[in-house]
N, C-alpha and C positions, 0 to 999 in steps of 0.2 A: 135333441142333443145327441151327438155322435157317440156311439158306444165305444169305449176304450178297451184295448186288449191288455194282457199282462205286460206287454211291451210298453204300455203307456202311450201308444199311438194307434190311430184308427187304421184299418186295412186300406190298401190302395183301392181306388174305385175302378170299376170295369169300364175304363175309358182309355183312348189313345192319348196319353198325357204329353207325349213328345214324339217327334218324328224319328224313327229308328234310322240311323245313317247307314248307307250302303257299305261304307268303309268298316264300321264296327261289326255289322252283321256278317260281312264276308270274312273278316279276320276271325270272328268267333267260330264260324263254321269250318274254317281252315284248321283250327285247333281240334274241333270236335270230330272232324272226319278221320282223324288218326285213331279214333277209338272204334273198335269193331262192332260195338252195340249201337252205333249211331245210324239212324235212318231218317232221311229228310226228303219229303216230296209234297205234293199238293194235297195229299190225303192224311198223312200222319207225320208228326214231328216226334222223333224219339232220340234221346241222347243220354249218355251215361254221365250222371253227376259225379259218381265215384265208382270204381270197380274194385272187386276183391283181387288180391295179389300182393305184390311187394309194395308196402307202404314205406316211403322214404323215412318218415318220422319214426315209425315202429322199428325199421331196420337200424337206424342210428341208435335208438334206445337199446336194441338188442346188442349191438357192437359195444356200446358203453357198458352193458351188463357183463359181457365177456371180459372186457378190460379191467373193470373193478374186481371181478372174481380172481383174475390172474394176479393182480397186484396184492390183494389180501392173502392169497395162497402163498405167494413168494415171501411176504413178510412173516407169515406164520412158520414157514419152513426154516428161515434163517434167523429167527428170533429165539433167544433162550428163555424169554419170559412168557411165550405163548405156547400152549400145548395144542398141537395139531391133531385133533381127533374128530370123530363124526359130528359131535355137537358144534365144534367150531366151523366145520364145513357147512353145515346147514345154516349157521348164522351168517357167514360171509357169502353163501350162495343164494340167499333169499332174493337179492336184487337181480341176480342172473336168471333165476327161475321166473320171477315176475316179468322181466323184460322179454324172455323167450315166449311166455304165454301171450303177452301183448302182441308180439310179432306174429305168432300163429293165428291170433284172433283176426288179424288183417286179411288172412287168407280165407277165413271161415265165414265172415259176414257176407250177406247177400249183396249183389250188385245194386248200386243206387241209380235207377233208371227213371227218367222223366219221360212220360209219353203224353202227347197232346194229339187227339184225333179230331181233325178239322171237320170231318163229315158228321160224326156222331155227337160232337160236343163233349166228349168224355176226357177227363184228365186222370192220369194215374201217376202217383208219385210215391216214393218210399219214405219210410221213417228211418231214423238212425237205429243202430244196433240190429237186433234180430226181428224187429217188428215187420210184419208183412207189408207188401206194397198196398197202397190205399187208392181206391178208385172212386171218383165222384164226378158229377157234372161240373164243367169248368166254371160256371157262374156261381157255384157254391164254394169255390176255393177262397181261402183267406190268406192274402199275401201282404207282406209288410216291407217297408223300408227300414232297415235296421242299421243303426250307427255302429261302426267298428272302432275299437280303440287299440292303440299300440301298446308296447311293453311298458312304456313310461306313462300310460294313462292318457296320452294325447289322442285326439281324434284322427282316425286313419281311413276316412271315407265311409261309404255306406254300401250295403249289400242287399240283395233281394232274397227274402226268406219267406217261407210259408209254413203253415201248420195244419193239422187235422181239424177241420171245422167242427167235428163231432166229439173232439176230445178236449176238455177244458183244463186238463191237468198241466201244470207248469213243467216245461221241459220234455213233454212227450209229443211225439208226432211232428217234430220240427225238422226242417231241412232247408238247405240253401239252393237257390235257383241260379244266382249269379253273384260274383264277388265284386261287382262294381256297376255303376250306371243303372241303379235299380229301376228308375222311371222309364229309361229307354228300353230295357229288356222286358219290363212288364207291358209296355206299349206294343212291343213286338209280339208277345204272346197273345194279347187281346186282338191285335190285328189279324194274326194268323188263324185264330179260332173263330173268326167271323167269316164263315164260308161264302157269304154274299159279297164280300169285298175282294178286290184283286189281291193276289199274293203280296206279302210285304217285301221291302227291299232286300237285296242280297243276290249275288250272282248264282248262288246255289239253287235258286228257284227259277232261273231263266228258262231252263228246258221244259218247265211245266206250265209256264204262263199262258201259252196259246190254248192248250187243252182246258185249262181252268177257265179262260175267257169264254170258250165255246160252250162249256157246261153251263155257266151262268147265263149266257145268251139264250140257250135252249130253255132255261127256266124262266125267262122273261126279266132277267136282271132284278131279282127281288131286293128290296131295300135292306141295308145292313141290320144284322141281328143286335149288335151292340152299338149304341150311339157313341160318337167320338168327336172330339174337338177338331182334330186335324183332318185335312182333306186327303183322301186315298184315291188318287186318280188311276185311270187305266194306263197301260204301258205306252200306248200311242194316241195321238189326237183322234184318229179315226175310231179306235175302240172306245174312247171316252165319249165321242159323239153318239155312237150306237147305244151306249149305256144310258145316256141322257134321253135319247129319243124313245127307247123301248121301255126302260125302267123308270124314267122320270127323276133321276137323281144324279 
């Protein structure tokens, strides 16, 4: 019997569940390349899931806090029934103080950076809040397909999420890997972390494909570390023929 998580779903298996499309991967990395913490090559995949700085949600909340404080202050100044003193200021300014602290918090929290090292098989991912980054072997990661719901409780798709495999506490050590197409992105991660396979689809990898092929050729094209359902061919028919003749797969 498959062990269930507190999400009531089993973790996704370490398999290539679907073929990551070149269009989606290219589009995703076009967005990621705008972030300075991003690094993508044949040895290491590193991207910022979230960065400290101006959080739009926190900023809007802060502006709302200013607006509410101003409104209540004006009402107090022009009302004969309200005494404007220090006690009233603290009561109407509580929302402003809370919103300001929430906005400042968005600058203080550590960057949320996901790192996948293709050569060492090590995965480093952050927890939310001030928990430190967590490092483990990729094959020990526990990753889930999580259903998202909208404001009216309707289903709004699924996202790819993971948690600390050593922490069984509910709500601790959780983070998001992708906000859509969870099976596709998980397949991409599994494919990338198998250093015996060719690099996965995506124009971002094109400049590294030849050197990656030569490295695997020098090693005798060892068989994939992680079994997968989908075929992962070489870039060209000639390269695929060499892989089959030398490595036997």
